[in-house]
C-alpha positions in Angstrom: -3.9 -12.1 -29.6 -5.7 -11.9 -26.3 -6.4 -8.3 -25.4 -8.0 -9.0 -22.1 -6.6 -7.4 -18.9 -4.4 -9.6 -16.7 -4.7 -10.0 -13.0 -2.4 -11.8 -10.5 -4.2 -13.2 -7.5 -2.2 -14.7 -4.6 -3.7 -17.1 -2.1 -5.8 -18.1 -5.1 -6.7 -21.7 -4.4 -8.9 -21.3 -1.2 -11.7 -19.3 0.2 -11.5 -15.6 -0.7 -8.7 -16.0 -3.2 -10.7 -18.7 -5.0 -13.8 -16.5 -5.0 -11.8 -13.6 -6.5 -10.3 -16.0 -9.1 -13.8 -17.0 -10.2 -15.0 -13.4 -10.2 -12.3 -12.2 -12.6 -12.5 -15.3 -14.8 -16.2 -14.4 -15.3 -15.1 -10.9 -16.3 -12.8 -12.5 -19.0 -9.5 -11.4 -17.4 -6.4 -13.4 -17.8 -6.1 -14.7 -14.3 -2.8 -15.8 -12.9 -3.2 -17.6 -9.7 -0.5 -18.1 -7.1 -0.9 -20.4 -4.1 1.5 -21.8 -1.5 0.6 -25.5 -1.6 -2.2 -26.4 -4.1 -3.1 -25.1 -7.5 -6.6 -23.7 -8.2 -9.2 -26.2 -9.3 -11.0 -23.6 -11.4 -8.1 -21.9 -13.1 -5.6 -23.8 -15.3 -3.2 -20.8 -15.3 -2.0 -21.2 -11.7 1.3 -21.7 -10.0 2.6 -23.0 -6.7 5.1 -20.7 -4.9 6.1 -19.9 -1.3 6.0 -16.1 -1.6 7.9 -15.7 1.6 10.9 -17.1 -0.3 12.6 -14.3 -2.1 14.5 -16.4 -4.7 11.5 -18.6 -5.6 9.2 -15.5 -5.9 11.7 -13.7 -8.3 12.0 -16.9 -10.4 8.2 -17.2 -10.7 7.8 -13.6 -11.9 10.4 -14.2 -14.6 8.4 -17.1 -15.7 5.2 -15.1 -15.7 6.9 -12.3 -17.7 7.8 -14.7 -20.5 4.1 -15.2 -21.1 2.5 -11.9 -20.0 4.3 -8.6 -20.8 1.9 -6.4 -18.8 0.0 -6.9 -15.5 -3.0 -4.6 -15.0 -4.0 -5.6 -11.5 -2.4 -7.5 -8.6 -4.6 -8.7 -5.6 -2.5 -9.9 -2.7 -4.9 -12.2 -0.9 -2.3 -14.6 0.7 -2.4 -14.8 4.4 -2.8 -17.1 7.3 -3.7 -17.1 11.0 -3.7 -19.6 13.7 -7.2 -20.5 15.0 -6.5 -19.8 18.6 -5.2 -16.8 20.6 -2.0 -17.5 22.7 -0.8 -15.3 25.6 2.8 -16.2 25.1 4.0 -16.2 21.5 7.2 -18.0 20.5 9.7 -16.8 17.9 8.4 -19.5 15.6 4.9 -18.1 16.0 6.2 -14.6 14.9 8.1 -16.0 12.0 5.1 -17.9 10.7 2.9 -14.9 11.0 5.3 -12.5 9.2 6.2 -15.0 6.5 2.5 -15.6 5.7 1.1 -12.1 6.2 4.0 -9.7 5.5 6.9 -11.1 3.6 4.7 -12.8 1.1 3.7 -9.3 -0.1 7.1 -7.6 0.2 8.7 -10.3 -1.9 5.8 -10.2 -4.3 6.1 -6.4 -4.8 9.9 -6.4 -5.0 10.0 -9.2 -7.5 7.3 -7.6 -9.6 9.2 -4.3 -9.7 12.4 -6.0 -10.7 10.9 -8.0 -13.5 8.3 -5.6 -14.9 10.4 -2.4 -14.4 7.9 -0.3 -12.5 5.1 -0.2 -15.1 1.8 1.4 -14.2 -0.2 -1.1 -12.2 -3.0 -1.2 -9.6 -2.4 -3.3 -6.5 -4.9 -4.2 -3.9 -3.7 -5.7 -0.6 -6.1 -7.7 1.4 -5.4 -7.1 5.1 -7.8 -7.4 8.1 -9.5 -5.2 10.7 -7.4 -7.1 13.2 -4.6 -4.8 11.9 -6.6 -1.7 12.9 -8.1 -2.7 16.3 -7.6 -5.1 19.1 -9.7 -8.2 18.4 -9.6 -11.9 19.5 -7.1 -12.6 16.6 -3.6 -13.8 17.5 -1.3 -10.9 18.3 1.2 -12.2 15.8 -1.4 -12.0 13.0 -2.6 -8.6 14.0 0.9 -7.1 14.2 2.0 -8.7 10.9 -1.1 -7.3 9.2 -0.5 -3.9 10.8 3.0 -3.8 9.5 1.6 -4.8 6.1 -0.7 -1.8 6.0 2.1 0.6 6.8 4.5 -0.9 4.4 1.9 -0.8 1.6 1.2 2.9 2.3 4.9 3.8 2.3 5.3 2.0 -1.0 2.2 3.6 -2.4 3.8 7.1 -1.8 7.2 6.0 -3.2 5.7 4.4 -6.4 3.0 7.0 -7.2 5.4 8.7 -9.7 5.4 5.5 -11.7 1.5 5.3 -11.7 1.7 2.3 -9.5 -1.3 2.5 -7.1 -1.5 0.5 -4.0 -4.6 0.3 -1.7 -5.5 -1.8 1.2 -8.8 -3.5 2.1 -9.6 -4.4 5.7 -12.4 -6.9 5.8 -14.2 -7.9 9.0 -15.8 -11.3 9.6 -16.1 -12.9 6.1 -18.8 -15.5 5.7 -18.5 -17.9 2.8 -18.9 -21.6 2.1 -16.5 -23.8 4.0 -14.5 -21.0 5.7 -14.0 -20.7 9.5 -17.1 -18.7 10.2 -19.2 -21.1 8.2 -17.8 -24.0 10.3 -18.4 -22.0 13.5 -22.0 -21.4 12.5 -22.6 -25.2 12.0 -21.1 -25.9 15.5 -23.0 -23.2 17.4 -25.2 -20.9 15.5 -26.6 -19.2 18.6 -23.1 -18.3 19.9 -21.9 -16.9 16.5 -25.1 -14.8 16.0 -24.7 -13.4 19.5 -21.1 -12.5 18.8 -22.0 -10.7 15.6 -24.9 -8.8 17.2 -22.7 -7.7 20.1 -19.7 -6.6 18.1 -20.9 -5.6 14.7 -23.2 -2.5 14.6 -24.9 -3.4 11.3 -25.3 -7.0 12.6 -24.0 -8.5 9.3 -21.1 -10.6 8.0 -18.8 -9.3 5.3 -19.3 -11.1 2.0 -16.7 -12.0 -0.6 -18.8 -10.2 -3.2 -18.3 -6.9 -1.4 -14.6 -7.4 -1.4 -14.5 -8.4 -5.1 -16.6 -5.3 -6.0 -14.3 -3.0 -4.1 -11.3 -4.5 -5.9 -13.1 -3.9 -9.2 -13.9 -0.3 -8.2 -10.3 0.4 -7.5 -9.2 -1.3 -10.8 -11.6 0.7 -12.9 -11.3 4.4 -13.8 -13.1 5.2 -10.5 -9.9 4.2 -8.7 -7.5 6.2 -10.9 -7.0 9.0 -8.3 -6.8 6.7 -5.2 -3.6 5.3 -3.7 -2.4 4.6 -0.2 -5.9 4.4 1.1 -7.4 1.9 3.5 -11.0 0.7 2.9 -12.8 -1.0 5.9 -15.6 -3.4 5.1 -16.7 -4.7 8.5 -20.3 -3.7 9.2 -18.9 -1.0 11.6 -17.1 -3.5 13.9 -14.0 -1.3 14.1 -15.9 1.8 15.2 
């Protein structure tokens, strides 16, 4: 019988979610990956599910429960933003933003609680500094992430008596292979470096390793007395 810990990672097939999948596979966790459109290329134990759909999310958790009776850690990494800022946001823009950055977690949490009956678990929600300060990010994305933060904190307080601990990470500008910042650097290195120097006091990008290690810190005994907290990893940009 496999006695390794089990982690669920959403948004697992691309960028940060893919990095976190690899990170926990190396730690010999049972990694359950959930993605909206494509399965992970590095993890056979992956599922496709639109987490903004309540019925589909509940059905998926019932399937997961049949194989894994206990979940130790959940990392909610699912999220999406348009690449450009718009002054006038349509109803569709708002719906897309909330489906991909808010309801994908509310459905995840509600389905988990229904299927696993409020067992002790550690949950890490990946948000953004755009939820905490005005940036060049689309307003729909920023507001949806801000709502996500508050919802996670309310649930952290309500679920503390069940030893379910929920914490939020607010990364800044993440640089990793093939993500948006990597592409921007290739297009105009001078412009990007000027932006980082002007806006980030430590003059650095956020790395996926820093986020993974913070998730690991919260998952270990060091995080046993932490819930409802927000951890900002942004080189000081939100100061």
